[in-house]
C-alpha positions in Angstrom: 0.0 0.0 0.0 2.8 2.4 0.9 4.5 2.0 -2.5 1.2 2.5 -4.3 0.5 5.7 -2.3 3.9 7.1 -3.3 3.1 6.8 -6.9 -0.6 7.7 -6.8 -0.9 11.3 -8.2 -3.8 12.2 -5.8 -2.3 11.2 -2.5 -1.2 14.3 -0.6 -3.2 16.7 -2.8 -6.3 18.7 -1.8 -9.4 18.6 -4.0 -11.0 21.9 -4.5 -9.2 23.4 -1.4 -11.5 21.3 0.9 -10.7 17.6 0.9 -7.1 16.5 1.5 -6.4 13.0 0.2 -4.3 11.0 2.6 -4.2 7.4 1.4 -5.6 5.0 -1.2 -8.1 2.5 0.2 -9.4 0.6 -2.7 -9.5 0.5 -6.5 -11.8 -0.9 -9.1 -12.1 -1.0 -12.9 -13.5 2.5 -13.2 -12.4 4.4 -10.1 -10.7 4.6 -6.8 -11.6 5.3 -3.2 -9.3 7.4 -0.9 -9.3 8.2 2.7 -9.3 12.0 3.3 -9.7 14.9 5.6 -12.3 17.6 5.2 -10.6 20.9 5.7 -10.7 22.9 7.9 -12.9 20.6 10.1 -10.4 17.8 10.2 -13.2 15.3 9.7 -12.4 11.9 8.2 -14.1 11.2 4.9 -14.0 8.9 1.9 -13.4 10.3 -1.5 -14.6 8.4 -4.6 -13.0 9.5 -7.8 -13.8 8.3 -11.3 -10.8 7.0 -13.2 -11.5 8.5 -16.6 -9.3 10.5 -18.8 -10.1 14.0 -19.8 -12.4 14.1 -22.7 -13.9 10.6 -22.1 -16.9 12.0 -20.1 -19.7 12.9 -22.4 -22.4 15.4 -21.5 -25.1 12.9 -20.8 -22.9 10.9 -18.5 -22.0 14.0 -16.5 -25.7 14.9 -16.3 -26.4 11.4 -14.9 -23.6 11.7 -12.4 -24.8 15.0 -11.0 -28.4 13.9 -11.0 -27.7 10.8 -9.0 -25.3 12.5 -6.7 -27.9 15.1 -5.9 -30.5 12.4 -5.2 -28.0 10.6 -2.9 -27.3 13.8 -1.0 -31.0 13.9 0.0 -30.8 10.5 1.7 -30.4 11.3 5.4 -31.4 8.0 7.2 -28.9 6.8 9.8 -28.8 3.4 8.0 -27.7 5.1 4.7 -24.1 6.3 4.1 -24.0 10.1 4.2 -22.9 12.2 1.2 -21.0 15.3 2.2 -20.1 16.8 -1.2 -19.7 16.0 -4.9 -18.4 17.9 -7.9 -15.7 18.2 -10.5 -12.1 19.2 -10.1 -10.3 21.8 -12.2 -8.9 18.9 -14.2 -12.4 17.7 -15.0 -12.3 14.7 -12.6 -15.7 13.8 -11.1 -15.7 13.0 -7.4 -18.0 12.3 -4.4 -17.2 12.7 -0.7 -18.9 10.5 1.9 -18.6 9.6 5.5 -15.8 7.3 6.4 -16.9 4.0 7.8 -15.0 1.7 10.1 -16.2 -1.9 10.1 -16.8 -4.7 7.6 -19.1 -5.4 4.7 -21.9 -8.0 5.3 -20.1 -10.1 2.8 -17.0 -10.2 4.9 -18.8 -10.9 8.1 -20.8 -13.8 6.6 -17.6 -15.2 5.2 -15.7 -14.9 8.5 -18.5 -15.8 11.0 -20.7 -18.1 9.0 -24.6 -18.1 8.8 -26.5 -15.8 11.1 -29.2 -16.9 13.5 -32.8 -15.7 12.9 -32.6 -12.7 15.3 -29.4 -11.4 13.9 -30.5 -11.8 10.3 -33.8 -10.0 11.1 -31.9 -7.2 13.0 -29.7 -6.5 9.9 -32.7 -6.8 7.5 -34.9 -4.4 9.5 -32.2 -1.7 9.2 -31.9 -2.3 5.5 -35.6 -1.9 5.2 -35.5 1.5 6.9 -32.7 2.8 4.7 -34.4 1.6 1.5 -37.8 2.8 2.6 -36.5 6.4 2.6 -34.9 6.0 -0.8 -38.0 4.5 -2.3 -40.1 7.3 -0.8 -37.9 9.7 -2.9 -38.5 7.6 -6.0 -35.1 6.0 -6.0 -34.4 2.2 -6.0 -31.0 0.7 -5.4 -30.8 -2.0 -8.1 -27.5 -3.5 -6.8 -28.4 -4.6 -3.3 -26.0 -7.3 -2.1 -23.8 -8.1 0.9 -20.9 -6.2 -0.5 -23.0 -3.1 -0.5 -24.2 -3.4 3.1 -21.7 -2.2 5.7 -21.8 -3.3 9.4 -20.2 -0.8 11.8 -19.9 -0.7 15.6 -21.8 2.3 17.0 -21.6 2.5 20.8 -23.0 -0.8 22.1 -24.6 -1.5 18.7 -22.6 -4.3 17.1 -24.3 -4.5 13.7 -25.4 -1.0 12.8 -26.2 -1.1 9.0 -25.0 1.4 6.4 -26.3 0.8 2.9 -23.7 1.9 0.5 -23.0 2.2 -3.3 -26.3 3.6 -4.6 -24.3 3.8 -7.8 -27.1 2.0 -9.8 -30.0 4.0 -8.5 -32.8 4.8 -10.8 -35.1 7.8 -10.3 -38.6 6.4 -11.0 -40.3 9.8 -10.8 -42.5 9.9 -13.9 -42.3 13.7 -13.9 -38.6 13.5 -15.0 -38.8 14.0 -18.7 -35.2 13.4 -19.4 -34.3 9.7 -19.5 -30.8 9.9 -18.2 -30.6 6.3 -16.9 -30.2 4.7 -20.3 -33.1 2.4 -20.2 -32.4 -1.0 -21.8 -29.3 -1.7 -19.8 -29.6 -4.1 -16.9 -27.3 -3.6 -14.0 -26.6 -5.4 -10.8 -25.0 -8.5 -9.5 -26.3 -11.8 -11.0 -26.7 -13.6 -7.7 -29.1 -11.0 -6.4 -31.0 -9.9 -9.5 -34.7 -10.1 -9.8 -36.4 -11.9 -12.7 -37.9 -8.6 -14.1 -34.4 -7.0 -13.9 -32.9 -9.8 -15.9 -35.8 -9.7 -18.5 -35.3 -6.0 -19.0 -38.7 -5.2 -17.7 -39.9 -2.4 -15.4 -38.1 -2.3 -12.1 -39.4 -0.7 -8.9 -39.2 -1.1 -5.1 -40.1 -4.7 -5.4 -36.9 -5.4 -7.3 -35.0 -4.4 -4.1 -37.3 -6.6 -2.1 -36.2 -9.6 -4.2 -32.6 -8.8 -3.5 -33.4 -8.5 0.1 -34.9 -12.0 0.0 -31.7 -13.4 -1.5 -29.7 -11.8 1.2 -31.9 -13.1 4.0 -31.7 -16.6 2.5 -27.9 -16.3 2.4 -27.7 -14.9 5.9 -29.4 -17.9 7.4 -28.2 -20.6 5.0 -24.7 -19.5 4.2 -25.6 -19.9 0.5 -27.6 -17.9 -2.0 -30.7 -19.6 -3.5 -29.0 -20.0 -6.9 -25.4 -20.4 -7.7 -24.1 -21.6 -11.1 -20.6 -21.7 -12.6 -22.0 -20.1 -15.8 -23.4 -16.6 -15.5 -26.1 -17.2 -18.1 -27.3 -20.4 -16.3 -27.4 -18.3 -13.1 -29.6 -15.6 -14.6 -31.9 -18.2 -16.1 -32.3 -19.9 -12.7 -33.6 -16.7 -11.2 -36.1 -16.5 -14.0 -37.2 -20.1 -14.3 -36.4 -22.1 -11.2 -38.2 -22.2 -7.8 -35.7 -22.0 -4.9 -35.7 -24.6 -2.2 -37.0 -23.4 1.2 -34.1 -22.6 3.6 -35.0 -25.5 5.9 -35.2 -27.9 3.0 -31.8 -26.6 1.7 -30.2 -26.7 5.2 -32.2 -28.9 7.7 -30.2 -27.6 10.6 -31.2 -24.0 10.0 -32.8 -22.6 13.2 -35.6 -20.3 11.8 -39.3 -20.3 12.3 -42.0 -21.0 9.7 -43.0 -17.3 9.6 -39.5 -16.2 9.0 -39.0 -18.7 6.3 -42.3 -17.6 4.7 -41.1 -14.0 4.6 -38.0 -15.1 2.7 -39.9 -17.1 0.2 -42.4 -14.4 -0.4 -39.6 -11.9 -1.1 -38.3 -14.4 -3.7 -41.4 -14.7 -5.7 -40.8 -14.6 -9.5 -43.6 -12.1 -10.1 -43.3 -8.7 -8.4 -47.1 -8.8 -7.8 -46.6 -11.8 -5.5 -44.0 -10.2 -3.3 -44.5 -7.6 -0.6 -45.4 -4.3 -2.0 -43.1 -2.1 0.0 -40.3 -2.1 2.5 -42.8 -1.0 5.1 -44.6 -4.3 4.6 -41.3 -6.3 4.9 -40.4 -4.4 8.1 -43.8 -5.1 9.6 -43.7 -8.8 9.0 -40.1 -9.1 10.1 -41.1 -7.5 13.5 -44.0 -9.9 13.7 -41.9 -13.0 12.9 -39.4 -12.2 15.6 -41.7 -11.6 18.4 -42.4 -7.9 18.0 -45.2 -5.8 16.5 -45.2 -3.0 14.0 -44.9 0.4 15.7 -48.3 1.3 14.3 -50.8 -1.3 13.4 -53.0 -0.5 10.5 -55.7 -2.4 8.7 -53.2 -3.1 5.9 -50.6 -4.5 8.3 -53.2 -6.8 10.0 -54.3 -8.1 6.6 -50.6 -8.6 5.7 -50.1 -10.7 8.8 -53.1 -12.8 8.0 -51.8 -13.4 4.5 -48.5 -14.4 5.9 -50.1 -16.9 8.3 -52.0 -18.4 5.4 -48.8 -18.7 3.4 -47.1 -20.5 6.3 -50.0 -23.0 6.6 -50.4 -23.6 2.9 -46.7 -24.3 2.2 -47.3 -23.2 -1.4 -46.1 -20.5 -3.7 -47.7 -19.0 -6.8 -46.6 -20.7 -10.0 -43.3 -19.8 -11.7 -43.6 -17.8 -14.9 -43.1 -19.6 -18.2 -39.5 -20.5 -18.8 -37.2 -18.1 -20.6 -35.3 -19.5 -23.6 -31.5 -19.4 -23.0 -30.9 -18.3 -26.6 -32.9 -15.1 -25.9 -30.8 -14.2 -22.9 -27.5 -14.9 -24.8 -28.7 -12.9 -27.8 -29.8 -9.9 -25.7 -26.5 -10.0 -23.7 -24.6 -9.7 -27.0 -26.7 -6.7 -28.0 -25.4 -4.8 -24.9 -21.7 -5.0 -25.9 -20.2 -1.6 -26.7 -20.1 -0.8 -30.4 -16.7 -0.4 -31.9 -15.6 3.2 -31.6 -18.4 4.0 -29.3 -18.1 5.7 -25.9 -17.1 3.2 -23.2 -18.9 5.2 -20.6 -22.1 5.4 -22.6 -22.1 1.7 -23.2 -21.7 0.8 -19.6 -24.4 3.4 -18.6 -25.3 5.0 -15.4 -23.7 2.3 -13.3 -20.4 4.0 -13.7 -21.7 7.4 -12.5 -21.0 6.6 -8.8 -18.1 4.2 -9.4 -20.1 1.0 -8.8 -17.1 -1.0 -9.7 -15.2 0.5 -6.8 -15.3 -1.0 -3.3 -16.5 1.0 -0.4 -14.2 3.2 1.6 -13.3 1.1 4.6 -11.1 0.9 7.6 -11.2 -2.5 9.1 -12.0 -3.1 12.8 -9.3 -3.0 15.4 -7.1 -0.6 13.4 -6.1 -3.1 10.7 -4.0 -2.1 7.9 -5.7 -0.1 5.0 -4.5 -2.8 2.6 -6.9 -5.3 4.1 -9.8 -2.9 3.3 -9.5 -3.8 -0.3 -11.5 -7.0 0.5 -14.6 -4.8 0.5 -14.2 -3.9 -3.2 -17.5 -4.3 -5.0 -18.0 -6.7 -7.9 -18.4 -5.1 -11.2 -21.8 -5.3 -12.7 -22.2 -7.3 -15.9 -22.4 -5.3 -19.1 -25.5 -7.0 -20.4 -29.0 -5.9 -21.3 -32.3 -7.6 -21.9 -34.3 -4.8 -23.3 -34.9 -6.7 -26.5 -36.1 -9.8 -24.7 -39.4 -11.0 -26.2 -40.1 -13.7 -23.7 -41.8 -11.5 -21.1 -45.1 -13.0 -19.9 -47.7 -11.8 -17.5 -47.6 -13.6 -14.2 -50.8 -15.3 -13.0 -51.3 -14.6 -9.3 -52.8 -17.5 -7.4 -53.7 -16.7 -3.8 -53.2 -19.7 -1.5 -56.5 -21.2 -0.4 -57.2 -20.8 3.3 -59.3 -23.7 4.5 -60.7 -24.1 8.0 -57.8 -26.3 8.9 -55.3 -23.7 7.6 -56.4 -20.9 9.9 -53.8 -20.1 12.5 -54.6 -21.1 16.1 -55.6 -18.3 18.5 -52.9 -17.4 20.9 -54.7 -17.0 24.2 -51.6 -15.5 25.9 -51.6 -12.5 23.4 -53.9 -9.6 24.3 -54.5 -6.9 21.7 -54.4 -3.6 23.5 -55.9 -0.4 22.1 -56.5 3.1 23.4 -58.5 6.1 22.7 -56.7 8.2 21.5 -54.1 5.8 20.0 -50.3 6.2 20.5 -50.0 5.4 24.2 -46.9 3.8 25.7 -47.5 0.5 27.6 -45.3 -0.4 30.6 -45.5 -3.3 33.1 -45.4 -2.9 36.9 -41.6 -2.8 36.8 -41.7 0.1 34.4 -40.4 -2.0 31.6 -41.6 -0.7 28.2 -43.8 -3.4 26.6 -44.9 -1.4 23.5 -44.0 2.0 22.3 -47.4 2.9 20.8 -50.9 1.5 20.9 -52.6 -0.4 19.3 -50.2 -3.3 19.9 -50.2 -6.8 21.3 -49.0 -7.7 24.8 -48.1 -11.2 25.8 -49.4 -12.5 29.2 -46.9 -15.2 30.3 -48.6 -16.4 33.5 -51.6 -15.3 35.6 -52.4 -11.6 35.5 -50.2 -8.9 34.0 -50.7 -5.3 35.3 -49.9 -2.7 32.8 -50.1 1.1 32.7 -50.9 3.2 29.6 -49.4 6.7 29.4 -49.8 9.5 26.7 -48.6 13.1 26.9 -51.5 15.3 27.9 -53.5 12.4 29.4 -53.7 10.8 32.8 -52.1 7.4 33.1 -54.4 4.4 33.3 -53.7 1.0 34.9 -55.2 -2.2 33.6 -55.0 -5.9 34.6 -54.6 -8.3 31.7 -55.1 -12.1 31.8 -55.0 -15.0 29.3 -57.9 -15.1 27.0 -58.8 -11.4 27.2 -58.5 -11.1 23.4 -58.9 -7.4 22.9 -58.9 -4.6 25.5 -59.5 -0.9 24.8 -58.8 1.9 27.3 -60.2 5.4 27.1 -57.7 7.9 28.4 -58.8 11.0 30.2 -57.3 14.4 29.4 -55.3 16.1 32.1 -57.0 19.3 33.4 -55.4 22.4 31.9 -54.2 25.2 34.1 -54.1 28.9 33.1 -51.5 31.1 34.8 -52.6 34.7 35.6 -49.9 37.3 36.3 -50.3 39.0 39.7 -51.5 42.6 39.7 -48.9 45.4 39.7 -48.9 47.0 43.1 -46.8 50.0 42.2 -43.3 51.1 41.3 -42.1 50.8 44.9 -42.9 47.1 45.0 -41.8 46.5 41.4 -38.3 47.7 40.8 -37.8 45.2 38.1 -40.9 45.9 36.1 -42.8 43.0 37.7 -44.8 42.5 40.9 -44.0 41.4 44.4 -45.9 38.3 45.7 -47.2 38.6 49.3 -44.5 37.7 51.8 -41.9 36.9 49.0 -39.1 38.3 46.9 -39.7 40.2 43.7 -41.2 37.8 41.3 -41.4 37.5 37.5 -42.2 40.4 35.3 -45.7 40.9 33.9 -44.1 41.4 30.5 -40.6 39.8 30.3 -39.9 41.7 27.1 
């Protein structure tokens, strides 16, 4: 690393008088990542620089770079890497500055520590959901979600704090954007984590990220992805045509519940219509499957839970779409190759705009050498497209039949607690928080459980719950409001400060503090 730093032209220089480059962290096919200092703050940062020669960046590419950089700068969720700045140097080099992360990619952690248990996998996935929920709300999808693009850092006592990185393949799906700067017709991503519609060159949306999330959940608990083939074309066809084995069928020793397995399998449905519709839905059922409840229960989340219960009981999935012919995939992949004499950047498309081929800026745990950080280098996306594929078919959605025998058993220990107004906190007699906001479910382990409901502006209410109560609703009473009246002014002698003197006391507050 030291020898490489000595010859790297950027090390030791300052970009636009603000970011001092101190060392090279990682390199990829189209760019480099450096460690730097933001001046004059002295704050550590990571600097991504595109490795392109002057004159190679065409106008459309530069527009895409700045469009996507501006979108990323709007992402502020704690589970998303923060963008500090972006721009172009005097020499015409495009760069982006982000927060510097210390930790490991999810890919490294799984490789070093093996499969996760259900709780740890769910903990990581919930944070990913929150990051992507914000991005989706801004009309942006990731399109290259994979373990190498999820970073785990230590934050206080939090061991696995997630940072979703490398939104280099984002697509703004806002229909009001009249300029198509994302070069439709190119598919991008990593073959092991790509959704069928992405492979087919069809419309992609938030549900495309949900499919990748399902692949990652599968890998976290099994230690293997659902599909892995030596040949890349065979791998892509498997995503389109083959039904994955359930995790507990693939690895009988996997310790996960039926509900958690059903979540993974629903994320992996071939048709986007058969998956969860949003990251909010995935987050809700992940909480449910691991013993929690959604922060706010709605009619939609309750129906979603019922649908998940039916899926668990039925043990069936909607049918796979008609098979895609391998010759069509090979033919469309050939169509994506850059034409001789054409712009290399234009052929590869928007994926280069944020140096997707470059690994994340890392410093490994325990102060390890920067050279070891190169293990986090992202894989380069395949230069292939399926825009010309003609094998697209409409999926037939088949809802699993729920018979009387398939209905989930009633849990007598679980009491559904509601309040008027909603939003109350529920604590037990030991002041332990049982639920952050009503309505929610509270589990009664033995005998009677005494709980208190509290809400700002309302008097607290106590309630005794017992097994079999089913649903309980408490009406909270508003606290009485008090109106303060300033004492009358008794004259200048008693009010040297402009206020009044209370009987038998020192000078009090002023009638008018201004």
